[in-house]
N, C-alpha and C positions, 0 to 999 in steps of 0.2 A: 032732197040729197037723203041717203040712206043713214039709219043711225050707224056709229060704229062701235063695234061691243067690244068691250074690253075683258080680257083674259082674267081672272082673278088671282089664277095660281102664278101668274108671270109677270114681270116688268120689265123694262128697256132700262139699260143704264148706258152712259157714254164712257168711252174707253180713253186713256190716253193717247192713243194711236189715230183718233177720228173716227172709230167705228164703234160698234154696240154689242153688247152681250145679254142674253136673257139671264136673267136673275130670278130666284124664288121670291115669295112674299116674304120671308124671314129676312133673305140678305137685302132686299130692298129697302125695309125698314131699318135695317142695321146700317146702310149708308146714309139715311134720314135722320139720324141720331144725332142730335146736339152735342158737342164735348161739353165736359164739365165746366166750373168756372174757372179750373185753372188751366184751359184750353186742351184737355185730353180728358176721355172719358175714363172710367174707372178700369177697366181692362186694358186700357192702350198705355198706362203708367209702368215705366220700366222698373223692375226690381233689381237688386243688386244681390250678390251672393250672401251678405249677411243678412238680409230683410227675409231672403228665402229660407236661409240657414234658423233665424229665430222664429219662423213660424213653423217651421218642422220639430223645433226643441219644445216649442209650447203644447204640442201634441203627443209628443212621446212620453209615456209615463216613466219609463226608466230615466231620463232627464230629470221629470219632476221629482221622483223619489229620491234619487241621489242629491240634488238640490237642497231639497229640504233637509237631510241629513247633515251634509256640509256647513249649511245656515246655522243649524242648531250647535256644531261642533264650534262655528265661529264665535258664536253667542256666549257660550260656556267657555271659549277661551279669553274673551275680552271681559266677561263679567262671572267667574265662576261662582262668587259668592251669592248669585242670583239664585242657585238651586241647592247650594251649601252652606252652613255656618260655620264649619268646623276649619282646623288647620290642618293640613297635610303633615306638618313635621311635630304634631301634638300627639304623642304615644303612650301607653300606658303597657308595660310589659305584664301586669296581672291579667288583662285581657287577650294577650298573644293566641293567635290561632282560635279565636271563640268564634261562633258563628253568627246568623243575623241576630239582631236585637232591635228592640224601638230606640228610634234614630238613626241607627246605623243597620240599614238592609244588607249592605255586603260582607257583616262582618269584620273582623279584624285579621290583620297579617301577621308573620311572626315575630315581629316587632311591637304589635301592639296597636299600629297605625290604622284607623279607620280605611277600610279599601275604598268604599265609597266617595270620601273627601279626595283620595290621592288618586283615584280613577277620573276625577271631575277634573282637577288639577293638572293630570297628566296631559290632557288634551290640550291644553297651551303650548305645552312642550313641542307636541307632535306637530301641531298645525303650524307653528313658528318655524321650525326648522322644514318643514315641506314648502310652506309659501317663500320662505326668504331665500332657499337653497332653489327652487324653481324660477325665482325671479333672476338670481345670478347666472345660473346656468343657459336662462332663455337670453338674457341681455348679451352675454360674453359669447356665446356660442352663433346666436344671430349674426351679430356685428362681424367676429372673424369669418363664419359660412358666405355672409354676403359678399363682403370685401375680395374673399377669393373668387368665389363664382363669378363677380362683376368683372373683374381684371383680368382673371386667369393667368397665365403664362407662370413665371417664377413663383409668385407668392401664393397661387393655387397648387403648385407642386410642394414647396415647402408645408404648407399646412395639412397637406394630405399625409405626408409623412409623420408629422407631430401628432395627427390624429391616431396612425396607425400604430404610433409607441403609446400612446394613453390606454388605446383599445387593448393591447396585449396586458395591461396591469389588472391583475384581478380586484376587484373592490373591496373584498373581505379583507383580504391579505394585505392590501395595500391601507386598507384603515385601520389595520394592527400595527403594521410598521410607523407609520405616520402619527397615528394618534395617541400612541402609547408613551411617546415621550413629551405628551403635552399636559401639564397639570391644571389646567384651566377648567373650572367647573361650570362655564357658561356654553351656550349653544354655538358661539361663535366659530369655534375651531371644528366641530363637526358639519356648520354649514361651508366652510372655506373648503373642507375636504371633499363635500359632495360636490361643489361648484368645480374644483379643479379635475376630478375623474369623470364627471357627469356633460362637460361643455361638447366634447366631440362628438355626441350624438348629434346633439341640436344643430352643431355647426355642419356636418354632413348634411342633414334636412335642408338648411337653409341655403346650402351651396347649391343643391340640386333643383330647389325651387328658384333661385335667380338666376341658374343657366337657363331654366326653361322660359321663364317671365321675358328675359332680355331679347329673346328672340322674336317675342310678338310683332307684329307689324305696328302698334301703337307705338311701342318703344322705338323701332327704328324710324318712325314719322316724326317722333318727338327730336332724336337724336339729328334728322336731316333738318330740322327747323334750327337747329343750334342751341339746343338744351345741354347744359352742363352735366359731368359726371354725377355730381351730387344731386343735382334737379332728379336726373334719369331715375338713380338709384333710391330715392325719398320720396318722390311723388309718382312714378310710374311704376315702378318694379316692387318696392317694399310692399305696397298696400297688395298686390296681387300675390304676393310671394309667402305671407304671414300665416296663411290660413296652417297649411302642414306643421307650422312650427307650433302654433298654438294648440293643436290637435295633439303633438308629441308631448308637451311640456304638461298639459293638462293628465295625460295617461302617466308620465314620469313623477307626477307630484306625490302620487299614493306610493310609487317605489321609494321615494326618496324617504318618505316617513317610516316605512318598513326597515330601511336601510340604517336610518338613526336607532330604532327600536334594537335591531341585531348589533351594531357596534355598541349601543349603551348595557345590552345583555351580556356579552362579550368582557364588558368592564374597561374598554378604551374610549367610549361615547362620553355621555353624559354622567356625571359620578355624584353620590350622596355629598351633599344633601339635596342636589336636584332632584324635581321630582318629573320622572318619565317613566311611561309602561314598560319600556324596554329594563328599566332597573327594579320594579317591582315585579316583572316577570322572573328575572333574575334571583332576586331572593325570595320568592315564593316556590321555586323550581325543588328545593331541598324537602318542603314540607307538603308535597303533592297528595301524600294521602293521607296525612293528619289534617291538611287544611287546604282542600281542593279550591275552594271558592276564592282564596286569595290568588290563584294563578287565573283563573276561570276569567274574572271580569276583567282585569287590564288586557289579557288575552283577547275576549270579546270585543271590547271597545278597540283594539287596535284592528282586528279582522274586518269590522264595520267601518271604521274610518278609510283603511286602505280600498275596499271594496266599493266604497261610495265614489272614491276621486276616479278609479277605475272604469266604473259604469259612468261616469260624468263625461270622461274622456272618450268613451267608446260612442255616446249619445254625441258628441260635439265632431268626432269623425265623420258619422253618420251624415249630419246635418251639413257639413262643409265639405264633403266628397260629391261633387258632381256626379261620379262613375256609379255612386250608388244609388241617384235617385230612380 
């Protein structure tokens, strides 16, 4: 019997139809590889949108830089005494408008207050207003938008008309009117105003995402199997519709910080003795020629903070949007 010679470049594998197909060596070796301990090879494990997004974010230098800046801002907001030992309310008129000195690297403002200490403590107010207002806007807007998009009909039409009314209100003008009659020195009136005028944008985003998600086959299959409306909305639709809400809310957070500073600058947001970058910018504006440092440092801190959150939102948007991959 003659020897049968095998071609090293090819192999034969059976098909599910009972036939055979020629495979290259690499393909044949791939079929022979055994699965890992969990029953699947490392390349066969399905990856979710969130895992892919996190992998992309870790490789994005824009995300890394902005996240480090934001972490530093959160740290000094929680523990400002870690980098400054002074009090933001301790002022000495004898040192008004003086420049940098040992122990006071940013100099003094028009009231003789240490600019460095007030800049550090001002981060607490800005971060608190931005985070709390964003949470309120995201929760309220997401709930109303999701309900309107899921049920449709009259509720959807009513919500659409209400959002149109709120979109027609100028933000700054609305703040001047509503906050001018409030005498509280806390951050809550400002947060409440931002939530009041900020939820329509998130609501529209959530509504559109829910309308798109509820038309998918897996939602229709779950409905055919008898899933309740609450289960459909919470277990099947919400996890797949929350990504655009997170992106818009992250970008809006920086906008809300800038809005708080603007309202405080105009005198209707936070008021002294509260410490805010907007208050310091307003107080330093008349002395811009004699003491520009008093305006430069809080303005720079505000600009860096807003830019960091906007950059973070852009990075998150690029990671969560499959169309940009």
